[in-house]
Steps between C-alpha positions, in 0.01 A plus 500: 500500500837343419619207711822301531581190699814290547579202724813328624565187704734544795668228708382628839202469731218742415516670841870574450443637150217721626708627793784598267271660240304696758790659686422863429856606583629266227247550218764683295693173493250331269284774347596641159834679542361847430233483774572588863246470782494725804263409781287790617249351746395155381307429296610838353827500304670725248655347189778687320561417134852578379397505133258792549642645821147504639358385831162325510285457807416133543363233728667175606328223695628163612236234566704234676205264552455493120874518412407800285642850448289774345598846381379785286479873453314714751239751386556456123419129476716470185687186601473197730683174549529195716742219579367160606706215643369143481658184636575225252602234750849361557615841628440689174279799426349674201505878504264689271515876441208678336486864384198697383516836324151648499565748218657311208637829361731525803607135505867434422582284196410135561845358426661741745251407773542126446881533504487711817274245669729212403806685630317591822406138561862396435623756756236386749614141458858610571383693807311191619805281442723735699238518776492118514879480528505776762163495684594802712522718185 
Protein backbone atom coordinates (compact mmCIF):
# COMPACT_ATOMS: atom_id res chain seq x y z
CA UNK A 1 0.00 0.00 0.00
CA UNK A 2 1.17 3.52 -0.82
CA UNK A 3 -0.11 6.39 1.32
CA UNK A 4 0.09 10.18 1.16
CA UNK A 5 -1.01 12.83 3.62
CA UNK A 6 -0.93 16.63 3.64
CA UNK A 7 -2.32 19.22 6.07
CA UNK A 8 -3.09 22.92 5.96
CA UNK A 9 -4.23 25.44 8.55
CA UNK A 10 -7.21 27.56 7.53
CA UNK A 11 -8.52 30.73 9.22
CA UNK A 12 -12.11 29.54 9.62
CA UNK A 13 -14.24 27.57 12.04
CA UNK A 14 -14.03 23.80 11.51
CA UNK A 15 -17.77 23.50 10.82
CA UNK A 16 -17.52 26.08 8.05
CA UNK A 17 -14.49 24.37 6.50
CA UNK A 18 -16.27 21.01 6.61
CA UNK A 19 -19.44 22.45 5.08
CA UNK A 20 -17.47 23.94 2.18
CA UNK A 21 -15.37 20.81 1.61
CA UNK A 22 -18.37 18.49 1.72
CA UNK A 23 -20.59 20.29 -0.77
CA UNK A 24 -20.87 17.57 -3.38
CA UNK A 25 -21.96 20.06 -6.03
CA UNK A 26 -18.72 22.01 -5.50
CA UNK A 27 -16.12 19.25 -5.10
CA UNK A 28 -14.65 20.15 -8.50
CA UNK A 29 -13.73 23.51 -6.99
CA UNK A 30 -11.04 22.03 -4.75
CA UNK A 31 -10.27 18.53 -6.07
CA UNK A 32 -7.36 18.08 -8.48
CA UNK A 33 -8.26 19.93 -11.68
CA UNK A 34 -8.49 16.80 -13.83
CA UNK A 35 -11.07 15.07 -11.59
CA UNK A 36 -14.81 15.70 -11.89
CA UNK A 37 -17.43 14.17 -9.60
CA UNK A 38 -20.95 13.33 -10.68
CA UNK A 39 -23.40 12.25 -8.00
CA UNK A 40 -25.29 9.09 -8.87
CA UNK A 41 -27.24 8.16 -5.72
CA UNK A 42 -25.18 9.00 -2.64
CA UNK A 43 -23.01 7.50 -1.45
CA UNK A 44 -22.49 6.36 -5.09
CA UNK A 45 -20.62 8.79 -7.36
CA UNK A 46 -18.80 8.62 -10.67
CA UNK A 47 -15.41 10.29 -11.01
CA UNK A 48 -14.18 11.32 -14.45
CA UNK A 49 -10.44 11.76 -14.94
CA UNK A 50 -9.50 14.08 -17.82
CA UNK A 51 -5.97 12.68 -18.09
CA UNK A 52 -7.19 9.16 -18.95
CA UNK A 53 -10.68 10.01 -20.19
CA UNK A 54 -12.00 7.26 -17.94
CA UNK A 55 -14.88 7.17 -15.49
CA UNK A 56 -14.49 5.34 -12.17
CA UNK A 57 -17.33 4.23 -9.94
CA UNK A 58 -16.77 5.59 -6.45
CA UNK A 59 -18.26 6.23 -3.05
CA UNK A 60 -18.43 9.52 -1.15
CA UNK A 61 -19.58 9.89 2.45
CA UNK A 62 -19.78 12.94 4.67
CA UNK A 63 -19.69 12.28 8.42
CA UNK A 64 -20.71 15.67 9.78
CA UNK A 65 -20.57 14.59 13.43
CA UNK A 66 -16.88 13.71 12.90
CA UNK A 67 -16.10 16.58 10.47
CA UNK A 68 -14.82 13.88 8.11
CA UNK A 69 -15.24 13.08 4.41
CA UNK A 70 -14.45 9.62 3.07
CA UNK A 71 -14.23 8.39 -0.51
CA UNK A 72 -12.91 5.54 -2.57
CA UNK A 73 -13.43 3.27 -5.53
CA UNK A 74 -16.40 0.92 -5.64
CA UNK A 75 -15.94 -2.77 -6.43
CA UNK A 76 -12.19 -2.60 -7.23
CA UNK A 77 -10.98 -1.29 -3.87
CA UNK A 78 -7.88 0.22 -5.54
CA UNK A 79 -8.03 3.61 -3.86
CA UNK A 80 -9.46 5.37 -0.78
CA UNK A 81 -9.09 8.71 0.90
CA UNK A 82 -10.37 10.92 3.65
CA UNK A 83 -10.40 14.56 4.70
CA UNK A 84 -10.52 15.46 8.40
CA UNK A 85 -11.17 18.92 9.83
CA UNK A 86 -10.04 19.74 13.37
CA UNK A 87 -10.53 22.95 15.31
CA UNK A 88 -7.41 24.72 16.52
CA UNK A 89 -9.14 27.36 18.63
CA UNK A 90 -9.34 31.09 17.90
CA UNK A 91 -11.49 30.36 14.83
CA UNK A 92 -8.84 28.39 12.93
CA UNK A 93 -8.89 24.83 11.62
CA UNK A 94 -6.45 22.21 10.42
CA UNK A 95 -7.49 20.20 7.38
CA UNK A 96 -5.76 16.90 6.69
CA UNK A 97 -6.18 14.90 3.49
CA UNK A 98 -5.05 11.28 3.33
CA UNK A 99 -4.88 9.02 0.26
CA UNK A 100 -4.26 5.28 0.13
CA UNK A 101 -3.44 3.34 -3.04
CA UNK A 102 -3.80 -0.35 -2.26
CA UNK A 103 -1.74 -1.56 -5.23
CA UNK A 104 1.57 0.35 -5.26
CA UNK A 105 2.04 -0.49 -8.95
CA UNK A 106 -0.97 1.71 -9.77
CA UNK A 107 -0.07 4.58 -7.46
CA UNK A 108 0.83 7.87 -9.16
CA UNK A 109 4.33 9.29 -8.57
CA UNK A 110 4.71 10.61 -5.03
CA UNK A 111 5.77 14.13 -5.99
CA UNK A 112 2.76 14.51 -8.28
CA UNK A 113 0.39 13.34 -5.53
CA UNK A 114 1.89 15.64 -2.90
CA UNK A 115 1.74 18.62 -5.30
CA UNK A 116 -1.87 17.82 -6.21
CA UNK A 117 -2.82 17.57 -2.52
CA UNK A 118 -1.14 20.89 -1.72
CA UNK A 119 -2.90 22.61 -4.63
CA UNK A 120 -6.23 21.05 -3.62
CA UNK A 121 -5.86 22.33 -0.06
CA UNK A 122 -4.99 25.80 -1.41
CA UNK A 123 -8.15 25.78 -3.57
CA UNK A 124 -10.22 24.57 -0.63
CA UNK A 125 -8.88 27.41 1.49
CA UNK A 126 -9.88 29.87 -1.23
CA UNK A 127 -13.34 28.29 -1.43
CA UNK A 128 -13.66 28.57 2.36
CA UNK A 129 -12.55 32.21 2.26
CA UNK A 130 -15.10 33.06 -0.42
CA UNK A 131 -17.80 31.19 1.52
CA UNK A 132 -16.93 33.21 4.64
CA UNK A 133 -17.16 36.49 2.74
CA UNK A 134 -20.42 35.41 1.09
CA UNK A 135 -22.16 32.91 3.42
CA UNK A 136 -25.01 32.35 0.96
CA UNK A 137 -22.54 30.91 -1.60
